[in-house]
C-alpha positions as CSV (number, residue, x, y, z in Angstrom):
1,M,-0.5,0.3,0.4
2,L,0.8,3.6,-0.6
3,V,0.9,6.3,2.2
4,L,1.1,9.7,0.5
5,T,0.4,12.9,3.7
6,R,-2.1,15.7,1.9
7,K,-3.2,19.0,2.6
8,V,-6.1,20.6,2.1
9,G,-6.2,21.4,-1.8
10,E,-3.2,19.1,-2.3
11,S,-4.7,16.0,-4.5
12,I,-3.1,12.7,-6.0
13,Q,-3.1,12.1,-9.5
14,I,-3.5,8.0,-10.5
15,G,-3.6,7.5,-13.8
16,E,-4.2,10.6,-16.6
17,D,-8.1,10.7,-15.8
18,I,-8.6,9.9,-12.6
19,S,-8.1,12.7,-9.4
20,I,-9.1,12.6,-5.9
21,E,-8.4,16.1,-3.9
22,V,-8.5,17.0,0.4
23,V,-11.4,19.0,0.3
24,A,-11.8,19.7,4.0
25,V,-10.5,17.9,7.2
26,E,-13.1,17.9,10.0
27,G,-11.9,16.6,13.0
28,D,-11.3,12.9,12.1
29,Q,-13.1,12.7,9.5
30,I,-11.5,13.9,5.3
31,K,-13.5,15.0,2.9
32,I,-12.3,13.8,-0.5
33,G,-13.7,15.6,-3.8
34,I,-12.8,12.5,-7.0
35,D,-13.2,13.4,-10.1
36,A,-12.7,10.2,-12.8
37,P,-14.3,9.6,-16.0
38,R,-17.9,8.1,-15.7
39,H,-17.2,5.4,-16.5
40,V,-15.4,5.1,-13.4
41,D,-17.0,3.5,-10.8
42,I,-16.2,4.4,-7.4
43,H,-18.3,3.5,-4.5
44,R,-17.1,3.5,-1.0
45,T,-15.9,0.0,0.1
46,E,-19.1,-0.7,2.6
47,I,-21.2,-0.6,0.0
48,Y,-18.2,-2.5,-2.9
49,Q,-18.6,-6.3,-1.1
50,Q,-22.4,-5.2,-0.2
51,I,-23.0,-5.4,-4.4
52,L,-20.8,-8.8,-4.9
53,E,-22.4,-10.3,-2.4
54,A,-25.9,-9.5,-4.5
55,N,-24.1,-9.9,-7.6
56,R,-22.8,-13.4,-6.4
57,Q,-26.1,-14.2,-4.4
58,A,-27.9,-13.7,-7.8
59,S,-25.8,-15.7,-10.2
60,Q,-25.8,-18.9,-7.7
61,T,-30.1,-18.2,-8.1
62,E,-29.8,-17.8,-12.1
63,H,-27.6,-20.5,-11.6
64,T,-30.4,-22.9,-9.4
65,I,-32.5,-21.7,-12.3
66,E,-31.1,-22.5,-15.0
67,L,-30.4,-25.8,-13.4
68,L,-34.0,-26.8,-12.7
69,K,-34.5,-26.0,-16.4
70,N,-33.0,-28.2,-17.8
71,L,-34.1,-31.0,-15.1
72,K,-37.1,-30.3,-16.3
73,K,-36.5,-30.9,-19.8
74,D,-34.8,-34.3,-19.0
């Protein structure tokens, strides 16, 4: 993991298209702004984990449905 120190108003560049700026520091919270192309998905980690889990469950459900359909054909 790369660890950088930035002050309010300073930013970090990721590749050519993504910039992350420290917008504010308030107590123990840091507000950041992310400038990225629209096709780049940006999520908080806990939300991203929920999306992955929902996709996993959906794929299992779809797989189960396909298995049941195939059983009916036999």
